[in-house]
N, C-alpha and C positions, 0 to 999 in steps of 0.2 A: 482849732482845727486849721490847718494849712492847707494851701493849694497843693494838688497833684499836677504831674506833667503827661503828656501823651503825644504819641506820634504813630505814623504808619509807616511801613517799609517793605521792601521785597528786593531780590536781586543784588546788585551793587549798592544800593542804598544804605546798607548796614554800614558802610564807611561814614556816612554822614550821621547816623544814629550814634556811633561812637564819639564823633567830634562834638555832637549836639550835648551828649551826656557829660564829656568832659567840661565843656564850657559851662554847664550848669552847675557841675559841682564846684569848678574854680571860682564861680561868682557867688558861692554860698548857699545853693539850693541842697536841701537836705530832705529826702523823702522819696516818693516812689514815682518813677517814669514808667508809665504802661505803654508797651510798644506792640501794636498789632502787626502781625506779619504773615506773608504767605512764603511757601518754600521751605528751604532748611535755614537753620540758625547759622550764623557765621562762626568761623574757628575761634574768634576771640570770646565767643559766649560759651566756649565748652565748660566752662566752670559752673555753669548755670544748673540748677536742681530742680526736680518736680516739686511744685509747691501747691499743696492741696488746702492750704489755708487761704488762698485767693480764690474768690467765686468766678472761676472761669476754667472750663475742661481744658486740660493740657498745658495750663500755665506753667512756665519754668522762670524762676528767679535768679538773677546774677548780681552778687554784691559787688557794686562799683568801687565804693570805697566807704570808710565809715559814715553811717548814717545816710547812705544813698543807695538804692537798688533799682534795677530794671526788672520788670514783670514782663516776659514775653509772651503774648496772648496770640495762639494760631487763629487764622480766620479763613473762612470757607466761602466768603462772598465772592461772586463774579464781578462785582462793581470795580472798575478803576479805582484806586484808593483815593484819587483826588476828588471822586464823587461820594465818597463813604464817610467823610470827616464827621458830619453832625451826627449820623446814625452810631456810630462808633463812640463818640462822647456821651450819647444818651444811654447806650449800653453800659458804659462805665459808670455813670451816675447812679443807675440802677444795680449795679454790682459791685466789682471791686473796689471802685472809688466812693462807694456810697457814704463813707465817713469823711471824706474831704469836703472842704468848704467850696471848693471850686476847682475847675479843671483849667490848664492852660494847654493849647494845641500848638505845637510847633511842627512844620513841614521838615523832614529829616535832612533836608539841605540848608539848615539855619544853624548859626552858632550864635549864642547870645554874648553881648559885650559889657552890660551893666550889672551891677549887684542885684541879686534875686530880690531884695527888699523892695525894688522898684517895682516888680511885677505884682508883688502881695498887695501893695498900695493902690497900683493902678486899677486893678478890678474892682475896688470898692467905688470908683465913680462910675462904673457901668461896663458893659461889655467893651473889653480892650481891643481895639480895631487899628488897622495901619492901612493908609492910602497905598495904592497901586501907582507906579509911575507912568504907565501908560494910561490914557484917558482919567489921569489925576483929576483934571478940571472937568467935571461932569454936572453942569449946573441943573437945576429942576426943570429947565425947559428941553434939555437935551432929548431928542427923540427916543432914544432906548429907555431913558429913565420915564419918560411919558409912557412908553409901553409898559414898563413895570407898573407904573402907577394905575393904568387901565386895569392891569391883571389883579393887582391888589383889591381895587374897589369892587371888581366883578367876584372877588371871593370873600365879600363882606368883611373887609378889613379896612382900616383907615390909616393914613400916614401919620406916624407918631414921631418921625425923627426926619426933618428936612435936610439931609446931607446933601452935600455938593461935589462930593469927589467919590472916585470909584475905588473900592476896597479890595485888599488882597487877602484871599482866604487861606494863605499859608499860616497864618497865625490868628489865634483869637483866645482872650482869657474870659471865662464865664464862671460866675458864682452861681451856687444852687439856686439862689433867689431869681437869678436870670436864665434858668433852663428854657424859658418861653421862647429865647432867641433860637434855640437849637430846635426846638419843636417846629418853629415856624421856618427855619432854614430846611429842615427835612420835608415839611409839608410842600414848599415851592420846588424842592428837588423832585418829589413825586409828581407834581404837576407838570414839569417840565417833560418828564418820562411819558407819562400817561396820555397828556394832552397835546404834546407839541413834538413828540417823536425823537426826544433827546436820547441817546444811546448811552446808557450808565457805564458801558464797557469801553467808552472811547473818551477822547479829551476834547477835541473840537468836531464833532459830527454834523454841526448845523453850520449854515452860511454866516459869515461876518457880521451881516447887518440884522441877524436874528436876535431876539431878546434873550435867548438862551444859549448863544454862540459859546460861552464859557460855562454853561451848565451850572455846576456846583457853585462857581464863584459868582455867577449872576444871582442864583438863588440866595446866596450869602448876602449880596448887597440888598436884595428885596427884603430879607429878614431884618437887615438893619433899619430899613425905612419903616416897617410895619409891626415887628414883634410887641412893640410897647415896652420893651426894656430901655433903660438908659443906656447910652453908648458914650465911650470915651476914645476919641480918634486921635492919631499922630500922624504926620505927613510922611511922604516916602523916605526920608532921610532916617526913619526908624527901622528900615530894612538895609539901609546903605545903598538904596537905589540911586540917591544923589549925595553929594559930599555933606558932611556936618553930622553925620550919624553916630550915636553912642549907645544904642539899645541893642541892635541885633544885626547880622549880616545874612542875607538871603541869597543864596546862589541859584537864580531862577532859570539861568540860560543852560542849553545843552551844548557840548558835553557837560556833564557834571564834573566838579573839581576833581574827584578822584579818579576820573576817566579821560582827564585832559592830556594831550601830548604838548607840554607848555612851550617847549623849543619850537616845534612847528608852528604852533598858534602865534608866538611871539614875531617869528620871521614873516608872518602873514600880517603882522600889524595889530595883533590882539594880545597883549600882555597880560599878566595875572590880575585879576579883579580885587576889590576890597574883599569880597566874599571868598575867594581864593585864599588870600593871606589870613583870613579869620579862621579858616577851616584848618590851614596848616599850623597856627598856633594852638591847635586843640586835638592833637592827634598822638601825643604821647603820654600824658598822665590825666586821669588814673588809668584809662584804657588805651592799648595801643592795636588798632585795627591791623596793623602791618607786622604784628608779631615781634619784630626786632627792631631795636633803635637803629642799626645800621642801615635798614630799608628807609627808615624815616629820614635820616641824615641825607641819603641820596637823593630823595625826593626833594628835600627843602634845597639842596644845592641846585638841583634842576630848575625849581621855581624862581630862585634867587637870579640865576643866570638870565632866565626869561624876563624878570623885572628888569635887569639891567639893559637888555635889548629894547624893551620898552621905553626907557628913557630917551632913546634916540629915534625910535621907528614906531609909530603906531597910526592907527586909522581914525583915532577919536581922542 
């Protein structure tokens, strides 16, 4: 059995799903991408068909190219999708991905850069995780981590991984054997909501100094500390947050690449990023979210001109 891939999207994030799908296919992934969504499907998914073979009501399947398909799974949750990842992955393990040996979750603003075989082998070493660039250095004595430690112990769990960096929840790879990581992630997400007043419909509803300021991502870090599952970490270069990366690019900032006014931003000193360039390398084949090649060529010309401006003027 091979790994399946999953993501969550709504509104304009469908552009990122198309680029993610293309990057996966071009790097050798063959299999199923399970895409949970709210709202309407994009025009580029108009060729999808109702698929009653998938254990999910309302599933529609789109053939991306030979050997790869996207299963669009409608969701009714009120959760902000950033806070719903662990629950979604558990539902997949219990339903449409039951025959997969594991799941790899990518945020829809990620494009992969390395061969898919790397991910297949990575998860065999433990839950695949990537360091955030903000607060990457987060030692065991950090006051937020000490707060998590106190919470872990009060819930009758023990510290099983002495991690010293903050982790980005935009990606994780989990085999069936390590499903406990997802269960622990979900447990502490529920604790954040029920005991600490975290609003599951919001991104940052609590003060910056709170142990659940980032809610889902903080619960994700707690799970890495105490789930009992082995973990395998790579630094922030794995998401192109710093130079030297070769695994994936993650466009974490807003506006997202597909919404950016590149020339306007370049004139303000903000040229296209590594993640922007990775996105544009993956928007033509096999899927074209812009419908015509002429629209893609126009956007590429704009981005290249903005990059040229950035050679002479930038704020960083």
